DONU-402393 format. One record per residue: residue in one letter; x, y, z of N, C-alpha, C in turn. Coordinates in nm, 3 decimals. Example, Ala and Ser with C-alpha at 12.3 -4.5 7.8 and 13.67 -1.06 7.14 Angstrom:
<sites>
<site><res>A</res><n_u>1.319</n_u><n_v>-0.569</n_v><n_w>0.780</n_w><ca_u>1.230</ca_u><ca_v>-0.450</ca_v><ca_w>0.780</ca_w><c_u>1.320</c_u><c_v>-0.330</c_v><c_w>0.780</c_w></site>
<site><res>S</res><n_u>1.285</n_u><n_v>-0.225</n_v><n_w>0.708</n_w><ca_u>1.367</ca_u><ca_v>-0.106</ca_v><ca_w>0.714</ca_w><c_u>1.290</c_u><c_v>0.003</c_v><c_w>0.787</c_w></site>
</sites>
This chain:
<sites>
<site><res>X</res><n_u>0.059</n_u><n_v>-0.098</n_v><n_w>0.017</n_w><ca_u>0.007</ca_u><ca_v>0.030</ca_v><ca_w>-0.004</ca_w><c_u>0.085</c_u><c_v>0.114</c_v><c_w>0.013</c_w></site>
<site><res>X</res><n_u>0.184</n_u><n_v>0.113</n_v><n_w>0.081</n_w><ca_u>0.285</ca_u><ca_v>0.226</ca_v><ca_w>0.080</ca_w><c_u>0.386</c_u><c_v>0.245</c_v><c_w>-0.048</c_w></site>
<site><res>X</res><n_u>0.401</n_u><n_v>0.168</n_v><n_w>-0.108</n_w><ca_u>0.430</ca_u><ca_v>0.188</ca_v><ca_w>-0.213</ca_w><c_u>0.368</c_u><c_v>0.256</c_v><c_w>-0.375</c_w></site>
<site><res>X</res><n_u>0.202</n_u><n_v>0.179</n_v><n_w>-0.350</n_w><ca_u>0.120</ca_u><ca_v>0.214</ca_v><ca_w>-0.448</ca_w><c_u>0.107</c_u><c_v>0.351</c_v><c_w>-0.404</c_w></site>
<site><res>X</res><n_u>0.116</n_u><n_v>0.415</n_v><n_w>-0.270</n_w><ca_u>0.083</ca_u><ca_v>0.522</ca_v><ca_w>-0.217</ca_w><c_u>0.151</c_u><c_v>0.636</c_v><c_w>-0.255</c_w></site>
<site><res>X</res><n_u>0.304</n_u><n_v>0.645</n_v><n_w>-0.279</n_w><ca_u>0.406</ca_u><ca_v>0.676</ca_v><ca_w>-0.281</ca_w><c_u>0.453</c_u><c_v>0.729</c_v><c_w>-0.484</c_w></site>
<site><res>X</res><n_u>0.372</n_u><n_v>0.583</n_v><n_w>-0.531</n_w><ca_u>0.416</ca_u><ca_v>0.592</ca_v><ca_w>-0.667</ca_w><c_u>0.308</c_u><c_v>0.724</c_v><c_w>-0.724</c_w></site>
<site><res>X</res><n_u>0.200</n_u><n_v>0.707</n_v><n_w>-0.642</n_w><ca_u>0.056</ca_u><ca_v>0.802</ca_v><ca_w>-0.717</ca_w><c_u>0.100</c_u><c_v>0.959</c_v><c_w>-0.693</c_w></site>
<site><res>X</res><n_u>0.162</n_u><n_v>0.955</n_v><n_w>-0.552</n_w><ca_u>0.188</ca_u><ca_v>1.060</ca_v><ca_w>-0.518</ca_w><c_u>0.330</c_u><c_v>1.144</c_v><c_w>-0.613</c_w></site>
<site><res>X</res><n_u>0.419</n_u><n_v>1.063</n_v><n_w>-0.639</n_w><ca_u>0.520</ca_u><ca_v>1.087</ca_v><ca_w>-0.738</ca_w><c_u>0.448</c_u><c_v>1.134</c_v><c_w>-0.879</c_w></site>
<site><res>X</res><n_u>0.401</n_u><n_v>1.022</n_v><n_w>-0.922</n_w><ca_u>0.316</ca_u><ca_v>1.070</ca_v><ca_w>-1.023</ca_w><c_u>0.230</c_u><c_v>1.225</c_v><c_w>-1.050</c_w></site>
<site><res>X</res><n_u>0.137</n_u><n_v>1.201</n_v><n_w>-0.937</n_w><ca_u>0.064</ca_u><ca_v>1.341</ca_v><ca_w>-0.937</ca_w><c_u>0.174</c_u><c_v>1.450</c_v><c_w>-0.927</c_w></site>
<site><res>X</res><n_u>0.305</n_u><n_v>1.508</n_v><n_w>-0.869</n_w><ca_u>0.366</ca_u><ca_v>1.580</ca_v><ca_w>-0.883</ca_w><c_u>0.439</c_u><c_v>1.569</c_v><c_w>-1.014</c_w></site>
<site><res>X</res><n_u>0.440</n_u><n_v>1.504</n_v><n_w>-1.084</n_w><ca_u>0.470</ca_u><ca_v>1.536</ca_v><ca_w>-1.252</ca_w><c_u>0.339</c_u><c_v>1.597</c_v><c_w>-1.293</c_w></site>
<site><res>X</res><n_u>0.248</n_u><n_v>1.586</n_v><n_w>-1.291</n_w><ca_u>0.124</ca_u><ca_v>1.622</ca_v><ca_w>-1.352</ca_w><c_u>0.053</c_u><c_v>1.776</c_v><c_w>-1.289</c_w></site>
<site><res>X</res><n_u>0.060</n_u><n_v>1.770</n_v><n_w>-1.211</n_w><ca_u>0.010</ca_u><ca_v>1.854</ca_v><ca_w>-1.094</ca_w><c_u>0.099</c_u><c_v>1.988</c_v><c_w>-1.045</c_w></site>
<site><res>X</res><n_u>0.023</n_u><n_v>2.076</n_v><n_w>-0.989</n_w><ca_u>0.106</ca_u><ca_v>2.189</ca_v><ca_w>-0.913</ca_w><c_u>0.157</c_u><c_v>2.103</c_v><c_w>-0.793</c_w></site>
<site><res>X</res><n_u>0.235</n_u><n_v>2.137</n_v><n_w>-0.778</n_w><ca_u>0.304</ca_u><ca_v>2.058</ca_v><ca_w>-0.617</ca_w><c_u>0.225</c_u><c_v>2.148</c_v><c_w>-0.479</c_w></site>
<site><res>X</res><n_u>0.137</n_u><n_v>2.277</n_v><n_w>-0.529</n_w><ca_u>0.080</ca_u><ca_v>2.337</ca_v><ca_w>-0.419</ca_w><c_u>-0.047</c_u><c_v>2.269</c_v><c_w>-0.400</c_w></site>
<site><res>X</res><n_u>-0.093</n_u><n_v>2.182</n_v><n_w>-0.518</n_w><ca_u>-0.203</ca_u><ca_v>2.112</ca_v><ca_w>-0.511</ca_w><c_u>-0.226</c_u><c_v>2.035</c_v><c_w>-0.506</c_w></site>
<site><res>X</res><n_u>-0.113</n_u><n_v>1.949</n_v><n_w>-0.484</n_w><ca_u>-0.054</ca_u><ca_v>1.785</ca_v><ca_w>-0.439</ca_w><c_u>-0.086</c_u><c_v>1.795</c_v><c_w>-0.286</c_w></site>
<site><res>X</res><n_u>0.043</n_u><n_v>1.908</n_v><n_w>-0.202</n_w><ca_u>0.008</ca_u><ca_v>1.927</ca_v><ca_w>-0.122</ca_w><c_u>-0.091</c_u><c_v>1.973</c_v><c_w>-0.028</c_w></site>
<site><res>X</res><n_u>-0.209</n_u><n_v>2.041</n_v><n_w>-0.079</n_w><ca_u>-0.324</ca_u><ca_v>2.044</ca_v><ca_w>-0.066</ca_w><c_u>-0.396</c_u><c_v>1.960</c_v><c_w>-0.072</c_w></site>
<site><res>X</res><n_u>-0.397</n_u><n_v>1.810</n_v><n_w>-0.145</n_w><ca_u>-0.462</ca_u><ca_v>1.700</ca_v><ca_w>-0.166</ca_w><c_u>-0.402</c_u><c_v>1.629</c_v><c_w>-0.022</c_w></site>
<site><res>X</res><n_u>-0.289</n_u><n_v>1.626</n_v><n_w>0.011</n_w><ca_u>-0.218</ca_u><ca_v>1.538</ca_v><ca_w>0.132</ca_w><c_u>-0.352</c_u><c_v>1.597</c_v><c_w>0.232</c_w></site>
<site><res>X</res><n_u>-0.373</n_u><n_v>1.701</n_v><n_w>0.251</n_w><ca_u>-0.416</ca_u><ca_v>1.787</ca_v><ca_w>0.378</ca_w><c_u>-0.596</c_u><c_v>1.688</c_v><c_w>0.407</c_w></site>
<site><res>X</res><n_u>-0.640</n_u><n_v>1.609</n_v><n_w>0.287</n_w><ca_u>-0.739</ca_u><ca_v>1.554</ca_v><ca_w>0.292</ca_w><c_u>-0.743</c_u><c_v>1.402</c_v><c_w>0.355</c_w></site>
<site><res>X</res><n_u>-0.631</n_u><n_v>1.379</n_v><n_w>0.415</n_w><ca_u>-0.574</ca_u><ca_v>1.220</ca_v><ca_w>0.428</ca_w><c_u>-0.660</c_u><c_v>1.229</c_v><c_w>0.584</c_w></site>
<site><res>X</res><n_u>-0.658</n_u><n_v>1.319</n_v><n_w>0.655</n_w><ca_u>-0.695</ca_u><ca_v>1.315</ca_v><ca_w>0.789</ca_w><c_u>-0.863</c_u><c_v>1.328</c_v><c_w>0.770</c_w></site>
<site><res>X</res><n_u>-0.925</n_u><n_v>1.397</n_v><n_w>0.713</n_w><ca_u>-1.074</ca_u><ca_v>1.405</ca_v><ca_w>0.711</ca_w><c_u>-1.113</c_u><c_v>1.277</c_v><c_w>0.662</c_w></site>
<site><res>X</res><n_u>-1.039</n_u><n_v>1.227</n_v><n_w>0.545</n_w><ca_u>-1.085</ca_u><ca_v>1.080</ca_v><ca_w>0.488</ca_w><c_u>-1.069</c_u><c_v>0.991</c_v><c_w>0.549</c_w></site>
<site><res>X</res><n_u>-0.955</n_u><n_v>0.987</n_v><n_w>0.630</n_w><ca_u>-0.947</ca_u><ca_v>0.853</ca_v><ca_w>0.730</ca_w><c_u>-1.072</c_u><c_v>0.840</c_v><c_w>0.844</c_w></site>
<site><res>X</res><n_u>-1.136</n_u><n_v>0.963</n_v><n_w>0.884</n_w><ca_u>-1.217</ca_u><ca_v>0.956</ca_v><ca_w>0.972</ca_w><c_u>-1.340</c_u><c_v>0.953</c_v><c_w>0.905</c_w></site>
<site><res>X</res><n_u>-1.373</n_u><n_v>0.949</n_v><n_w>0.778</n_w><ca_u>-1.483</ca_u><ca_v>0.928</ca_v><ca_w>0.715</ca_w><c_u>-1.504</c_u><c_v>0.784</c_v><c_w>0.679</c_w></site>
<site><res>X</res><n_u>-1.382</n_u><n_v>0.691</n_v><n_w>0.642</n_w><ca_u>-1.373</ca_u><ca_v>0.598</ca_v><ca_w>0.591</ca_w><c_u>-1.377</c_u><c_v>0.476</c_v><c_w>0.735</c_w></site>
<site><res>X</res><n_u>-1.329</n_u><n_v>0.520</n_v><n_w>0.850</n_w><ca_u>-1.362</ca_u><ca_v>0.457</ca_v><ca_w>0.989</ca_w><c_u>-1.511</c_u><c_v>0.491</c_v><c_w>1.010</c_w></site>
<site><res>X</res><n_u>-1.550</n_u><n_v>0.586</n_v><n_w>0.961</n_w><ca_u>-1.725</ca_u><ca_v>0.597</ca_v><ca_w>1.034</ca_w><c_u>-1.781</c_u><c_v>0.497</c_v><c_w>0.924</c_w></site>
<site><res>X</res><n_u>-1.765</n_u><n_v>0.482</n_v><n_w>0.801</n_w><ca_u>-1.825</ca_u><ca_v>0.415</ca_v><ca_w>0.713</ca_w><c_u>-1.762</c_u><c_v>0.272</c_v><c_w>0.722</c_w></site>
<site><res>X</res><n_u>-1.648</n_u><n_v>0.201</n_v><n_w>0.744</n_w><ca_u>-1.620</ca_u><ca_v>0.088</ca_v><ca_w>0.771</ca_w><c_u>-1.642</c_u><c_v>-0.010</c_v><c_w>0.895</c_w></site>
<site><res>X</res><n_u>-1.632</n_u><n_v>0.090</n_v><n_w>0.976</n_w><ca_u>-1.588</ca_u><ca_v>0.049</ca_v><ca_w>1.149</ca_w><c_u>-1.717</c_u><c_v>0.097</c_v><c_w>1.250</c_w></site>
<site><res>X</res><n_u>-1.801</n_u><n_v>0.170</n_v><n_w>1.200</n_w><ca_u>-1.922</ca_u><ca_v>0.210</ca_v><ca_w>1.243</ca_w><c_u>-1.879</c_u><c_v>0.335</c_v><c_w>1.324</c_w></site>
<site><res>X</res><n_u>-1.770</n_u><n_v>0.379</n_v><n_w>1.336</n_w><ca_u>-1.743</ca_u><ca_v>0.502</ca_v><ca_w>1.426</ca_w><c_u>-1.813</c_u><c_v>0.602</c_v><c_w>1.393</c_w></site>
<site><res>X</res><n_u>-1.873</n_u><n_v>0.698</n_v><n_w>1.483</n_w><ca_u>-1.920</ca_u><ca_v>0.838</ca_v><ca_w>1.473</ca_w><c_u>-1.821</c_u><c_v>0.975</c_v><c_w>1.454</c_w></site>
<site><res>X</res><n_u>-1.799</n_u><n_v>1.017</n_v><n_w>1.331</n_w><ca_u>-1.636</ca_u><ca_v>1.131</ca_v><ca_w>1.321</ca_w><c_u>-1.727</c_u><c_v>1.246</c_v><c_w>1.387</c_w></site>
<site><res>X</res><n_u>-1.652</n_u><n_v>1.303</n_v><n_w>1.478</n_w><ca_u>-1.686</ca_u><ca_v>1.421</ca_v><ca_w>1.534</ca_w><c_u>-1.743</c_u><c_v>1.544</c_v><c_w>1.472</c_w></site>
<site><res>X</res><n_u>-1.781</n_u><n_v>1.627</n_v><n_w>1.460</n_w><ca_u>-1.831</ca_u><ca_v>1.752</ca_v><ca_w>1.391</ca_w><c_u>-1.721</c_u><c_v>1.834</c_v><c_w>1.355</c_w></site>
<site><res>X</res><n_u>-1.583</n_u><n_v>1.816</n_v><n_w>1.454</n_w><ca_u>-1.504</ca_u><ca_v>1.885</ca_v><ca_w>1.370</ca_w><c_u>-1.441</c_u><c_v>1.836</c_v><c_w>1.261</c_w></site>
<site><res>X</res><n_u>-1.431</n_u><n_v>1.725</n_v><n_w>1.225</n_w><ca_u>-1.401</ca_u><ca_v>1.677</ca_v><ca_w>1.093</ca_w><c_u>-1.465</c_u><c_v>1.711</c_v><c_w>1.032</c_w></site>
<site><res>X</res><n_u>-1.602</n_u><n_v>1.724</n_v><n_w>1.012</n_w><ca_u>-1.661</ca_u><ca_v>1.771</ca_v><ca_w>0.864</ca_w><c_u>-1.633</c_u><c_v>1.949</c_v><c_w>0.889</c_w></site>
<site><res>X</res><n_u>-1.616</n_u><n_v>2.003</n_v><n_w>0.922</n_w><ca_u>-1.605</ca_u><ca_v>2.157</ca_v><ca_w>0.940</ca_w><c_u>-1.464</c_u><c_v>2.105</c_v><c_w>0.874</c_w></site>
<site><res>X</res><n_u>-1.369</n_u><n_v>2.068</n_v><n_w>0.960</n_w><ca_u>-1.244</ca_u><ca_v>2.048</ca_v><ca_w>0.901</ca_w><c_u>-1.226</c_u><c_v>2.041</c_v><c_w>0.740</c_w></site>
<site><res>X</res><n_u>-1.295</n_u><n_v>1.927</n_v><n_w>0.709</n_w><ca_u>-1.297</ca_u><ca_v>1.907</ca_v><ca_w>0.573</ca_w><c_u>-1.354</c_u><c_v>1.999</c_v><c_w>0.463</c_w></site>
<site><res>X</res><n_u>-1.464</n_u><n_v>2.065</n_v><n_w>0.546</n_w><ca_u>-1.540</ca_u><ca_v>2.191</ca_v><ca_w>0.469</ca_w><c_u>-1.392</c_u><c_v>2.274</c_v><c_w>0.416</c_w></site>
<site><res>X</res><n_u>-1.346</n_u><n_v>2.320</n_v><n_w>0.538</n_w><ca_u>-1.246</ca_u><ca_v>2.410</ca_v><ca_w>0.534</ca_w><c_u>-1.113</c_u><c_v>2.394</c_v><c_w>0.411</c_w></site>
<site><res>X</res><n_u>-1.071</n_u><n_v>2.257</n_v><n_w>0.444</n_w><ca_u>-0.991</ca_u><ca_v>2.234</ca_v><ca_w>0.350</ca_w><c_u>-1.049</c_u><c_v>2.214</c_v><c_w>0.210</c_w></site>
<site><res>X</res><n_u>-1.158</n_u><n_v>2.176</n_v><n_w>0.158</n_w><ca_u>-1.243</ca_u><ca_v>2.214</ca_v><ca_w>0.051</ca_w><c_u>-1.237</c_u><c_v>2.334</c_v><c_w>-0.009</c_w></site>
<site><res>X</res><n_u>-1.249</n_u><n_v>2.422</n_v><n_w>0.094</n_w><ca_u>-1.251</ca_u><ca_v>2.552</ca_v><ca_w>0.036</ca_w><c_u>-1.138</c_u><c_v>2.622</c_v><c_w>-0.029</c_w></site>
<site><res>X</res><n_u>-1.023</n_u><n_v>2.561</n_v><n_w>0.077</n_w><ca_u>-0.896</ca_u><ca_v>2.613</ca_v><ca_w>0.029</ca_w><c_u>-0.861</c_u><c_v>2.545</c_v><c_w>-0.088</c_w></site>
<site><res>X</res><n_u>-0.839</n_u><n_v>2.429</n_v><n_w>-0.089</n_w><ca_u>-0.797</ca_u><ca_v>2.353</ca_v><ca_w>-0.230</ca_w><c_u>-0.883</c_u><c_v>2.431</c_v><c_w>-0.346</c_w></site>
<site><res>X</res><n_u>-1.005</n_u><n_v>2.487</n_v><n_w>-0.297</n_w><ca_u>-1.094</ca_u><ca_v>2.548</ca_v><ca_w>-0.452</ca_w><c_u>-1.015</c_u><c_v>2.659</c_v><c_w>-0.475</c_w></site>
<site><res>X</res><n_u>-0.968</n_u><n_v>2.754</n_v><n_w>-0.335</n_w><ca_u>-0.909</ca_u><ca_v>2.914</ca_v><ca_w>-0.338</ca_w><c_u>-0.806</c_u><c_v>2.868</c_v><c_w>-0.466</c_w></site>
<site><res>X</res><n_u>-0.723</n_u><n_v>2.769</n_v><n_w>-0.401</n_w><ca_u>-0.599</ca_u><ca_v>2.736</ca_v><ca_w>-0.466</ca_w><c_u>-0.601</c_u><c_v>2.689</c_v><c_w>-0.595</c_w></site>
<site><res>X</res><n_u>-0.701</n_u><n_v>2.640</n_v><n_w>-0.624</n_w><ca_u>-0.717</ca_u><ca_v>2.537</ca_v><ca_w>-0.785</ca_w><c_u>-0.775</c_u><c_v>2.729</c_v><c_w>-0.859</c_w></site>
<site><res>X</res><n_u>-0.856</n_u><n_v>2.755</n_v><n_w>-0.841</n_w><ca_u>-0.911</ca_u><ca_v>2.906</ca_v><ca_w>-0.905</ca_w><c_u>-0.794</c_u><c_v>2.998</c_v><c_w>-0.895</c_w></site>
<site><res>X</res><n_u>-0.711</n_u><n_v>3.034</n_v><n_w>-0.814</n_w><ca_u>-0.596</ca_u><ca_v>3.102</ca_v><ca_w>-0.841</ca_w><c_u>-0.486</c_u><c_v>3.068</c_v><c_w>-0.895</c_w></site>
<site><res>X</res><n_u>-0.446</n_u><n_v>2.943</n_v><n_w>-0.926</n_w><ca_u>-0.371</ca_u><ca_v>2.903</ca_v><ca_w>-1.027</ca_w><c_u>-0.403</c_u><c_v>2.903</c_v><c_w>-1.140</c_w></site>
<site><res>X</res><n_u>-0.543</n_u><n_v>2.877</n_v><n_w>-1.172</n_w><ca_u>-0.612</ca_u><ca_v>2.903</ca_v><ca_w>-1.288</ca_w><c_u>-0.585</c_u><c_v>3.049</c_v><c_w>-1.344</c_w></site>
<site><res>X</res><n_u>-0.603</n_u><n_v>3.156</n_v><n_w>-1.217</n_w><ca_u>-0.644</ca_u><ca_v>3.273</ca_v><ca_w>-1.303</ca_w><c_u>-0.470</c_u><c_v>3.346</c_v><c_w>-1.312</c_w></site>
<site><res>X</res><n_u>-0.377</n_u><n_v>3.268</n_v><n_w>-1.237</n_w><ca_u>-0.255</ca_u><ca_v>3.344</ca_v><ca_w>-1.267</ca_w><c_u>-0.232</c_u><c_v>3.281</c_v><c_w>-1.399</c_w></site>
<site><res>X</res><n_u>-0.241</n_u><n_v>3.135</n_v><n_w>-1.450</n_w><ca_u>-0.199</ca_u><ca_v>3.094</ca_v><ca_w>-1.570</ca_w><c_u>-0.271</c_u><c_v>3.158</c_v><c_w>-1.707</c_w></site>
<site><res>X</res><n_u>-0.369</n_u><n_v>3.195</n_v><n_w>-1.638</n_w><ca_u>-0.440</ca_u><ca_v>3.287</ca_v><ca_w>-1.756</ca_w><c_u>-0.414</c_u><c_v>3.440</c_v><c_w>-1.785</c_w></site>
<site><res>X</res><n_u>-0.353</n_u><n_v>3.484</n_v><n_w>-1.646</n_w><ca_u>-0.268</ca_u><ca_v>3.635</ca_v><ca_w>-1.662</ca_w><c_u>-0.140</c_u><c_v>3.621</c_v><c_w>-1.672</c_w></site>
<site><res>X</res><n_u>-0.099</n_u><n_v>3.522</n_v><n_w>-1.696</n_w><ca_u>0.063</ca_u><ca_v>3.548</ca_v><ca_w>-1.714</ca_w><c_u>0.095</c_u><c_v>3.514</c_v><c_w>-1.887</c_w></site>
<site><res>X</res><n_u>0.118</n_u><n_v>3.616</n_v><n_w>-1.935</n_w><ca_u>0.150</ca_u><ca_v>3.613</ca_v><ca_w>-2.074</ca_w><c_u>0.260</c_u><c_v>3.515</c_v><c_w>-2.114</c_w></site>
<site><res>X</res><n_u>0.279</n_u><n_v>3.474</n_v><n_w>-2.271</n_w><ca_u>0.391</ca_u><ca_v>3.365</ca_v><ca_w>-2.275</ca_w><c_u>0.503</c_u><c_v>3.448</c_v><c_w>-2.258</c_w></site>
<site><res>X</res><n_u>0.571</n_u><n_v>3.330</n_v><n_w>-2.281</n_w><ca_u>0.729</ca_u><ca_v>3.364</ca_v><ca_w>-2.313</ca_w><c_u>0.746</c_u><c_v>3.415</c_v><c_w>-2.446</c_w></site>
<site><res>X</res><n_u>0.846</n_u><n_v>3.544</n_v><n_w>-2.468</n_w><ca_u>0.898</ca_u><ca_v>3.564</ca_v><ca_w>-2.577</ca_w><c_u>0.898</c_u><c_v>3.452</c_v><c_w>-2.691</c_w></site>
<site><res>X</res><n_u>0.965</n_u><n_v>3.356</n_v><n_w>-2.644</n_w><ca_u>0.997</ca_u><ca_v>3.290</ca_v><ca_w>-2.749</ca_w><c_u>0.872</c_u><c_v>3.168</c_v><c_w>-2.817</c_w></site>
<site><res>X</res><n_u>0.794</n_u><n_v>3.178</n_v><n_w>-2.715</n_w><ca_u>0.635</ca_u><ca_v>3.126</ca_v><ca_w>-2.782</ca_w><c_u>0.578</c_u><c_v>3.182</c_v><c_w>-2.877</c_w></site>
</sites>
């Protein structure tokens, strides 16, 4: 499992922005809590849901700002 995780992480770094990949890693903790609720019958505390929403909002902000910067950046003189 660890080999698969590292392979996926390295692939994502090659095809996505490192800022986005690092934010995606923040989803690990709330996802683990949600999976524990799903498979183990545990009830995640309300803080898990609040944290998940905050992480998703932060990810959305980074993604939209990254796209805005890409569109606003002029092409290189040689392109």
